C-alpha positions in Angstrom: 211.0 130.0 -205.1 212.1 126.9 -202.9 212.4 129.5 -199.3 214.0 126.7 -196.5 213.5 129.3 -193.8 211.2 132.7 -193.2 212.0 136.1 -192.3 211.7 135.5 -188.8 212.6 131.8 -188.1 216.0 132.8 -186.6 213.5 134.1 -184.0 211.6 130.6 -183.6 212.9 129.0 -180.2 215.0 130.3 -177.8 218.5 132.2 -178.8 220.2 131.8 -175.9 220.7 128.5 -177.0 223.4 129.4 -178.7 225.7 131.5 -176.1 226.8 130.7 -173.5 228.4 133.2 -170.4 232.5 131.6 -169.6 233.7 131.5 -165.6 235.3 135.5 -166.2 232.2 136.4 -167.1 232.6 137.0 -171.4 229.8 135.8 -173.9 230.2 133.4 -176.0 228.0 132.5 -179.4 228.2 129.1 -181.0 228.0 129.3 -184.1 228.6 126.2 -187.3 232.3 127.7 -187.4 232.5 127.3 -183.5 232.4 129.6 -180.5 233.0 133.3 -181.0 233.3 136.0 -178.4 230.7 138.3 -178.4 231.7 140.6 -175.0 230.7 140.5 -171.4 228.3 143.4 -168.9 230.3 143.8 -166.2 228.4 144.0 -162.9 225.7 141.8 -164.2 224.4 138.0 -163.5 225.6 135.4 -166.4 222.5 135.0 -167.0 221.2 138.7 -167.5 225.1 139.6 -170.0 223.2 136.5 -171.6 220.0 138.3 -172.0 221.9 141.4 -173.2 223.4 139.8 -176.0 220.2 137.3 -176.9 218.2 140.7 -177.2 220.8 142.5 -179.5 220.7 139.4 -181.6 216.7 140.0 -181.3 217.0 143.3 -182.1 218.7 142.7 -185.8 215.9 139.3 -186.8 213.4 141.9 -186.2 214.9 144.2 -188.6 215.1 141.6 -191.2 211.3 140.4 -190.6 210.1 143.8 -190.8 212.5 144.4 -194.4 210.8 141.2 -195.5 207.4 142.3 -194.4 207.4 145.9 -195.7 208.4 143.5 -199.5 205.8 141.8 -199.1 203.4 144.5 -198.1 204.8 146.1 -201.8 205.8 149.4 -199.5 208.9 148.9 -199.9 211.2 150.1 -203.3 212.5 147.2 -205.0 215.7 148.8 -205.4 215.9 150.5 -201.4 215.5 147.2 -200.1 218.4 145.5 -201.7 220.4 148.2 -200.7 218.7 147.3 -197.3 219.8 143.4 -197.8 223.8 144.5 -198.2 223.7 147.0 -195.3 221.6 143.6 -193.0 224.1 141.1 -194.4 226.8 143.4 -193.1 224.8 143.9 -189.6 224.5 140.3 -189.2 228.4 139.5 -190.8 229.9 141.7 -187.3 227.0 141.1 -185.2 227.8 141.0 -181.6 224.9 138.9 -180.3 223.7 135.5 -179.2 221.3 133.0 -181.4 221.3 130.9 -184.2 223.4 133.8 -186.4 223.6 130.7 -189.4 220.1 130.8 -189.9 219.4 134.4 -189.5 222.4 134.6 -192.1 220.1 132.5 -194.8 217.4 134.9 -194.1 218.8 137.8 -194.4 220.1 135.6 -198.4 216.6 135.0 -199.1 215.8 138.4 -199.2 216.9 139.6 -203.1 214.7 135.9 -204.4 212.0 137.9 -202.2 212.2 141.2 -203.9 212.1 139.8 -207.0 209.2 137.4 -206.6 207.2 141.1 -205.4 208.3 143.4 -208.5 205.6 142.9 -209.8 202.8 143.9 -207.0 205.0 146.8 -205.5 205.4 147.9 -210.2 201.7 147.7 -209.6 200.5 148.8 -206.7 202.8 152.2 -207.9 201.3 152.0 -211.0 197.6 152.1 -209.6 198.9 155.1 -207.2 200.0 156.6 -209.9 196.4 156.2 -211.4 194.8 157.6 -208.6 197.3 160.1 -208.2 196.7 161.2 -211.6 193.0 161.4 -211.2 193.3 164.0 -207.8 194.8 165.9 -210.3 192.9 165.8 -213.1 189.1 166.2 -210.7 191.7 169.8 -208.9 191.6 171.1 -211.8 188.6 170.7 -213.3 187.7 171.7 -209.8 189.8 175.5 -210.1 189.4 175.6 -214.4 185.8 175.4 -212.9 186.3 178.5 -210.2 188.8 180.5 -213.6 185.7 180.2 -215.9 183.1 181.7 -213.4 185.4 184.7 -212.6 186.1 185.5 -216.5 182.2 184.6 -216.8 181.9 187.9 -214.2 184.5 189.8 -215.4 182.4 191.6 -217.1 179.7 192.0 -215.3 177.8 195.8 -214.0 175.7 193.8 -210.9 178.4 194.9 -208.8 177.2 194.2 -205.2 176.3 190.3 -206.3 179.2 189.7 -208.4 181.8 190.9 -205.4 180.0 188.5 -203.1 180.2 185.7 -205.5 183.9 186.6 -206.4 184.4 186.5 -202.8 183.1 183.2 -202.5 185.5 181.9 -205.4 188.2 182.7 -203.8 187.5 181.4 -200.5 186.7 178.0 -203.4 190.2 179.0 -204.6 191.8 178.7 -201.3 190.1 175.5 -200.1 191.2 174.0 -203.4 194.1 170.9 -203.7 197.5 172.9 -204.7 198.7 171.7 -208.6 202.1 171.6 -209.5 203.7 175.0 -209.9 203.0 175.6 -213.0 199.3 174.7 -213.5 198.6 176.3 -210.5 199.9 179.7 -211.4 198.8 179.8 -215.1 194.8 179.2 -213.6 195.5 182.1 -210.6 197.4 184.3 -213.7 193.6 184.1 -214.9 191.6 184.5 -212.0 193.2 187.0 -211.2 192.9 188.6 -213.8 189.4 187.8 -214.0 188.9 190.0 -210.6 191.1 192.4 -211.4 189.0 193.6 -214.1 185.4 193.6 -212.6 187.1 195.4 -209.8 188.9 198.0 -211.9 185.4 197.7 -214.0 183.9 199.0 -210.8 186.2 200.8 -209.6 186.1 203.4 -212.7 181.9 203.6 -212.3 182.2 204.7 -208.7 183.9 207.2 -209.2 182.4 208.3 -212.0 178.8 208.0 -210.2 181.0 210.7 -207.9 182.1 213.1 -210.7 178.3 213.0 -211.8 177.4 213.4 -208.2 179.6 216.3 -208.4 178.4 217.5 -211.3 174.1 217.7 -210.0 175.6 219.1 -206.5 177.2 222.1 -208.7 173.6 222.7 -210.5 171.0 221.9 -207.6 173.4 224.5 -206.0 173.0 227.1 -208.4 169.5 226.9 -208.1 168.8 227.1 -204.6 171.1 230.5 -205.0 168.8 231.6 -206.9 166.2 230.7 -205.8 166.9 231.8 -201.9 167.2 235.1 -203.7 163.3 235.5 -205.2 162.4 234.9 -201.9 161.6 237.7 -200.8 160.4 239.4 -204.8 157.1 240.8 -204.0 156.9 240.5 -208.1 153.5 237.8 -207.4 153.1 236.2 -210.5 156.5 236.7 -212.7 158.6 235.0 -209.9 155.9 232.4 -209.7 157.0 231.4 -212.3 160.3 231.4 -212.6 159.7 229.1 -209.3 158.0 226.5 -211.6 161.5 226.5 -213.8 163.3 226.3 -210.7 161.3 223.3 -210.2 161.2 221.8 -213.7 165.4 222.8 -213.2 165.5 220.7 -210.6 164.3 217.3 -211.5 166.4 217.6 -214.6 169.6 218.5 -213.0 170.1 214.7 -211.7 170.3 212.6 -208.4 173.8 212.9 -206.0 174.4 211.0 -203.1 170.1 210.8 -201.2 171.3 212.7 -197.8 173.0 215.4 -200.2 170.1 215.7 -202.0 168.1 215.6 -199.2 169.5 218.5 -197.1 169.5 221.0 -200.8 166.1 220.0 -201.8 165.7 221.3 -197.9 167.1 224.5 -198.9 165.6 224.8 -201.5 162.5 224.1 -200.9 162.6 226.0 -197.2 162.8 229.4 -200.2 160.1 228.4 -202.7 157.9 228.1 -199.0 158.6 231.5 -198.0 158.1 233.0 -201.3 154.4 231.3 -201.9 153.5 232.2 -198.2 154.5 235.3 -199.3 152.4 235.3 -202.3 149.4 233.4 -200.5 149.1 235.4 -197.4 149.6 238.6 -199.4 146.2 237.2 -202.2 144.2 236.2 -199.4 144.1 239.6 -197.4 142.3 240.1 -200.9 140.0 237.5 -201.0 136.8 237.4 -199.1 135.8 233.8 -200.3 138.0 231.7 -198.2 135.3 230.6 -195.5 133.5 229.1 -199.3 136.9 227.9 -200.7 136.9 226.1 -197.2 133.3 224.3 -197.0 134.4 223.2 -201.1 137.2 221.4 -200.2 135.6 219.9 -196.7 133.1 218.6 -199.3 135.5 217.1 -201.5 137.9 215.8 -199.2 134.8 213.7 -198.2 134.6 212.6 -202.4 139.2 211.5 -202.0 138.6 209.2 -198.7 136.4 207.7 -200.4 138.6 206.2 -202.8 140.2 205.0 -199.8 140.5 201.9 -199.4 141.4 201.7 -203.1 140.4 198.1 -204.9 141.4 198.9 -208.4 143.5 200.6 -209.1 142.9 202.1 -212.6 139.6 203.1 -211.4 141.3 205.5 -208.3 143.8 206.7 -210.4 141.2 208.8 -212.9 139.2 209.2 -210.1 141.7 210.8 -208.3 142.2 212.8 -210.7 139.4 214.2 -212.1 138.7 215.2 -207.8 142.6 216.5 -208.2 141.9 218.9 -210.6 139.1 220.4 -209.0 140.6 220.6 -205.5 142.8 222.5 -207.0 141.0 225.2 -208.7 139.6 226.2 -205.4 140.5 229.6 -204.5 142.6 230.4 -201.9 142.0 229.0 -198.3 143.1 230.0 -194.8 146.6 228.4 -194.5 145.7 227.1 -190.8 142.6 225.1 -191.8 144.2 224.3 -195.4 146.7 222.6 -193.9 145.1 219.6 -192.0 142.9 219.1 -195.5 146.0 219.3 -197.8 147.7 216.6 -195.7 144.5 214.1 -195.5 144.3 215.4 -199.9 148.1 213.7 -199.5 148.0 210.6 -198.1 145.2 209.3 -200.1 147.4 211.2 -203.1 150.0 209.0 -201.9 148.0 205.6 -200.8 147.5 206.0 -205.0 151.8 206.2 -205.3 152.5 203.7 -203.2 149.9 201.2 -205.2 151.8 202.3 -208.6 154.9 202.1 -207.4 153.8 198.9 -206.1 152.5 197.9 -209.3 155.3 199.3 -210.9 158.1 197.3 -209.4 156.1 193.9 -209.9 155.7 194.1 -213.0 159.3 194.9 -214.1 160.6 191.8 -216.7 164.8 193.6 -215.3 163.8 193.4 -211.3 162.0 189.8 -212.3 165.0 188.4 -214.7 167.3 189.4 -211.6 165.2 187.4 -209.4 164.9 184.4 -211.4 168.9 184.7 -211.9 169.6 185.0 -208.2 167.3 181.9 -208.2 169.2 179.9 -210.5 172.5 180.6 -208.6 171.4 179.6 -205.5 170.3 177.1 -207.2 173.8 175.6 -208.7 175.7 177.2 -205.5 173.7 174.2 -203.7 173.8 172.2 -206.4 177.4 171.6 -206.5 178.3 172.2 -202.2 176.3 169.4 -202.0 178.2 167.3 -205.1 182.0 169.1 -202.6 180.1 167.6 -199.7 179.3 163.9 -200.9 182.7 164.1 -202.6 184.6 164.7 -199.5 182.9 162.3 -197.1 183.6 159.5 -200.1 187.3 160.9 -200.1 187.4 160.9 -195.9 187.9 164.7 -195.9 185.1 164.6 -192.8 186.3 168.5 -192.1 185.9 169.5 -196.0 182.6 167.8 -195.9 181.1 169.5 -192.8 182.4 173.1 -194.6 180.7 172.5 -197.9 177.6 171.0 -196.1 177.6 174.2 -193.8 178.4 176.7 -197.2 175.3 174.4 -198.9 172.9 175.0 -195.6 173.4 179.4 -196.0 172.3 179.4 -199.3 169.4 177.0 -198.9 168.1 180.7 -196.7 169.4 182.8 -199.2 167.1 180.8 -201.7 164.5 180.4 -199.6 164.6 184.8 -199.2 164.9 184.8 -203.0 161.8 182.4 -203.4 160.3 184.7 -201.3 160.5 187.6 -203.1 160.3 186.2 -206.2 156.7 185.0 -205.7 156.0 188.9 -204.9 156.6 189.3 -208.5 153.2 189.8 -210.5 151.1 190.0 -207.8 
């Protein structure tokens, strides 16, 4: 393309040399076709008037240069550029300004060749932008499909608390993920929302059933309490004692309700039971003259029981305690005021053994170990995902998104440390 003038060449030199101001204040522009009046600037000096019309020329010349620059950079759509040329051609032809209008008109006429020369570059740039846009969309689709897939995998979970919290995290991730086209976003959202609703419906059904089961437990235990309270004043020692033992078995088989309700009802049942057995004990003590000897036996036996602590071998301690416990319960009636302190000492050792046994069972519970491992794995995967998101965001120059992902990863590292600490306690 042979271009004798370049955009902005009309701005080289002094545009004022192409104009003059007549004595009456009329400003003229000098063109190859002759002079042409472009206007006047009343109340101003000839220099100010000429400068005013020069600025109008320079403004239009700058537009021509800017259009050419945008075409060269590939930022201008060819069809839009051609439309802009037509507009500039008309503006140059009718411009009331002072400057090298002939050169400016030539510059405008050179632009169509410039458009054609950079058309391939524009198309290449557009293609690159489309490829980048498509890649970005595919990444966004993959991100949201991953969120949806995880939500669908959790829909049948029965780990109610952990899963509820994870679904909240996934919802936040969905909200922060890039938007797709309406159709794709709607389809993926329907799958995601359906999984969340499915889990939530199952969770609400589960807890509703727990409420119903709890009501049944309360009704069963209330019936036991009512009967126990009627038996509390009975003086038929043997049959009533046997009935209280049966009620205790029924109580254990009634199931568990809400903790605070269970605790209150247990206190009512135990109060009735204690009332009866206290009366029974008092009556028996009146008829026994061996309480002091029984007390001595208990005082000697409690020392043997207490000698089991501290416990280093749980199995041996349990066996020895069972044997000593049998002896303890075979000892006859003892003064209640002195028996309570001995029972407290006995129960302390019993509780120590029970706590160690419960701790041993917890540490060797395969379900709990599997759950702890699952939590650790889930947190490690979440940390890795957030770190990838942070790296990707930083590479894209999205500092805010990278910071959010880094903070999410840091929070989960704290949780991971706690989870790993809890996991390490198993098997000890």
